[in-house]
ZAVEX-162921 format. One record per residue (C-alpha): residue number from 1; residue in three letters; x, y, z. Coordinates in steps of 0.02 Angstrom, whole numbers, padded with zeros to 5 digits. Example, Ala and Ser with C-alpha at 12.3 -4.5 7.8 and 13.67 -1.06 7.14 Angstrom:
# residues 2
[1, 'ALA', [00615, -00225, 00390]];
[2, 'SER', [00684, -00053, 00357]];
***
This chain:
# residues 140
[1, 'UNK', [-00240, 05206, -01046]];
[2, 'UNK', [-00380, 05245, -01160]];
[3, 'UNK', [-00486, 05396, -01106]];
[4, 'UNK', [-00658, 05349, -01049]];
[5, 'UNK', [-00797, 05448, -01125]];
[6, 'UNK', [-00985, 05433, -01143]];
[7, 'UNK', [-01036, 05272, -01234]];
[8, 'UNK', [-01140, 05277, -01389]];
[9, 'UNK', [-01287, 05219, -01280]];
[10, 'UNK', [-01257, 05365, -01165]];
[11, 'UNK', [-01258, 05487, -01301]];
[12, 'UNK', [-01412, 05411, -01381]];
[13, 'UNK', [-01505, 05415, -01210]];
[14, 'UNK', [-01449, 05597, -01188]];
[15, 'UNK', [-01512, 05641, -01358]];
[16, 'UNK', [-01677, 05554, -01319]];
[17, 'UNK', [-01690, 05645, -01155]];
[18, 'UNK', [-01668, 05810, -01242]];
[19, 'UNK', [-01792, 05766, -01379]];
[20, 'UNK', [-01918, 05706, -01246]];
[21, 'UNK', [-01897, 05876, -01152]];
[22, 'UNK', [-01933, 05978, -01304]];
[23, 'UNK', [-02085, 05876, -01355]];
[24, 'UNK', [-02157, 05872, -01178]];
[25, 'UNK', [-02129, 06056, -01146]];
[26, 'UNK', [-02215, 06109, -01310]];
[27, 'UNK', [-02356, 05984, -01302]];
[28, 'UNK', [-02398, 06008, -01115]];
[29, 'UNK', [-02376, 06193, -01089]];
[30, 'UNK', [-02331, 06293, -01245]];
[31, 'UNK', [-02345, 06462, -01150]];
[32, 'UNK', [-02222, 06416, -01013]];
[33, 'UNK', [-02036, 06442, -01036]];
[34, 'UNK', [-01931, 06284, -01045]];
[35, 'UNK', [-01815, 06278, -00892]];
[36, 'UNK', [-01630, 06292, -00922]];
[37, 'UNK', [-01544, 06127, -00951]];
[38, 'UNK', [-01486, 06051, -00787]];
[39, 'UNK', [-01341, 05927, -00792]];
[40, 'UNK', [-01290, 05811, -00650]];
[41, 'UNK', [-01107, 05754, -00664]];
[42, 'UNK', [-01020, 05611, -00574]];
[43, 'UNK', [-00829, 05625, -00564]];
[44, 'UNK', [-00740, 05461, -00521]];
[45, 'UNK', [-00660, 05307, -00583]];
[46, 'UNK', [-00659, 05119, -00574]];
[47, 'UNK', [-00508, 05118, -00457]];
[48, 'UNK', [-00598, 05229, -00328]];
[49, 'UNK', [-00678, 05112, -00197]];
[50, 'UNK', [-00805, 05249, -00136]];
[51, 'UNK', [-00854, 05278, -00321]];
[52, 'UNK', [-00886, 05091, -00349]];
[53, 'UNK', [-00982, 05084, -00185]];
[54, 'UNK', [-01091, 05232, -00238]];
[55, 'UNK', [-01131, 05148, -00402]];
[56, 'UNK', [-01173, 04983, -00315]];
[57, 'UNK', [-01282, 05065, -00183]];
[58, 'UNK', [-01362, 05215, -00270]];
[59, 'UNK', [-01349, 05214, -00458]];
[60, 'UNK', [-01499, 05103, -00491]];
[61, 'UNK', [-01612, 05204, -00380]];
[62, 'UNK', [-01549, 05367, -00455]];
[63, 'UNK', [-01585, 05301, -00634]];
[64, 'UNK', [-01761, 05248, -00579]];
[65, 'UNK', [-01798, 05416, -00497]];
[66, 'UNK', [-01909, 05550, -00570]];
[67, 'UNK', [-01769, 05679, -00553]];
[68, 'UNK', [-01654, 05577, -00667]];
[69, 'UNK', [-01782, 05594, -00813]];
[70, 'UNK', [-01771, 05785, -00790]];
[71, 'UNK', [-01587, 05807, -00811]];
[72, 'UNK', [-01436, 05764, -00917]];
[73, 'UNK', [-01330, 05635, -00825]];
[74, 'UNK', [-01148, 05629, -00865]];
[75, 'UNK', [-01002, 05533, -00792]];
[76, 'UNK', [-00823, 05596, -00805]];
[77, 'UNK', [-00718, 05438, -00773]];
[78, 'UNK', [-00532, 05415, -00794]];
[79, 'UNK', [-00446, 05241, -00786]];
[80, 'UNK', [-00364, 05312, -00628]];
[81, 'UNK', [-00482, 05425, -00528]];
[82, 'UNK', [-00335, 05540, -00480]];
[83, 'UNK', [-00328, 05588, -00666]];
[84, 'UNK', [-00513, 05631, -00682]];
[85, 'UNK', [-00480, 05813, -00665]];
[86, 'UNK', [-00359, 05818, -00811]];
[87, 'UNK', [-00426, 05918, -00961]];
[88, 'UNK', [-00425, 05772, -01086]];
[89, 'UNK', [-00570, 05696, -00990]];
[90, 'UNK', [-00673, 05858, -01005]];
[91, 'UNK', [-00695, 05885, -01190]];
[92, 'UNK', [-00805, 06011, -01276]];
[93, 'UNK', [-00939, 06092, -01169]];
[94, 'UNK', [-00869, 06005, -01014]];
[95, 'UNK', [-00709, 06104, -01013]];
[96, 'UNK', [-00789, 06270, -00944]];
[97, 'UNK', [-00863, 06164, -00803]];
[98, 'UNK', [-00695, 06091, -00753]];
[99, 'UNK', [-00624, 06271, -00746]];
[100, 'UNK', [-00758, 06310, -00612]];
[101, 'UNK', [-00712, 06172, -00492]];
[102, 'UNK', [-00615, 06258, -00352]];
[103, 'UNK', [-00522, 06108, -00286]];
[104, 'UNK', [-00486, 05981, -00425]];
[105, 'UNK', [-00461, 05821, -00317]];
[106, 'UNK', [-00571, 05693, -00233]];
[107, 'UNK', [-00704, 05570, -00290]];
[108, 'UNK', [-00842, 05533, -00305]];
[109, 'UNK', [-00885, 05712, -00334]];
[110, 'UNK', [-01064, 05761, -00386]];
[111, 'UNK', [-01094, 05921, -00480]];
[112, 'UNK', [-01256, 06006, -00530]];
[113, 'UNK', [-01235, 06124, -00674]];
[114, 'UNK', [-01370, 06246, -00731]];
[115, 'UNK', [-01354, 06364, -00878]];
[116, 'UNK', [-01164, 06312, -00885]];
[117, 'UNK', [-01134, 06357, -00702]];
[118, 'UNK', [-01097, 06246, -00557]];
[119, 'UNK', [-01239, 06271, -00434]];
[120, 'UNK', [-01198, 06119, -00322]];
[121, 'UNK', [-01034, 06033, -00283]];
[122, 'UNK', [-01028, 05892, -00158]];
[123, 'UNK', [-00886, 05770, -00126]];
[124, 'UNK', [-00907, 05593, -00057]];
[125, 'UNK', [-01040, 05453, -00050]];
[126, 'UNK', [-01112, 05528, 00108]];
[127, 'UNK', [-01152, 05695, 00019]];
[128, 'UNK', [-01259, 05610, -00118]];
[129, 'UNK', [-01412, 05653, -00012]];
[130, 'UNK', [-01362, 05836, -00013]];
[131, 'UNK', [-01343, 05827, -00204]];
[132, 'UNK', [-01522, 05761, -00219]];
[133, 'UNK', [-01585, 05891, -00103]];
[134, 'UNK', [-01506, 06026, -00201]];
[135, 'UNK', [-01570, 05953, -00361]];
[136, 'UNK', [-01750, 05943, -00294]];
[137, 'UNK', [-01747, 06127, -00246]];
[138, 'UNK', [-01687, 06170, -00421]];
[139, 'UNK', [-01822, 06071, -00504]];
[140, 'UNK', [-01955, 06143, -00391]];
***
């Protein structure tokens, strides 16, 4: 199949997020250090029933949350979720993150990455709440 990557809209939104962070950080508090970039990554696929359920039940609320606006959101999706941990789905700056995942199986998996390091790694829809809890602690 054709590898699934971020859409142009995703990349544009991400670029806007980063631009927004830079502007807000300098305009609001020029003396304060800008926090290290935090990325939240969903690993899954369209053939993964729990992944589909997570998107149906939680994605809209996540996108509407204040936390969403403070992070870079990325989805690593393969046509078959069992392939989602293959290197071809982790191009560029995602490759070092894949290398840090201890057990490369299971979906949906939620990662929080700060300064290039995985700081939170939860597997399964039921652990989304734990991911949000970890994220709120990081964001202060």
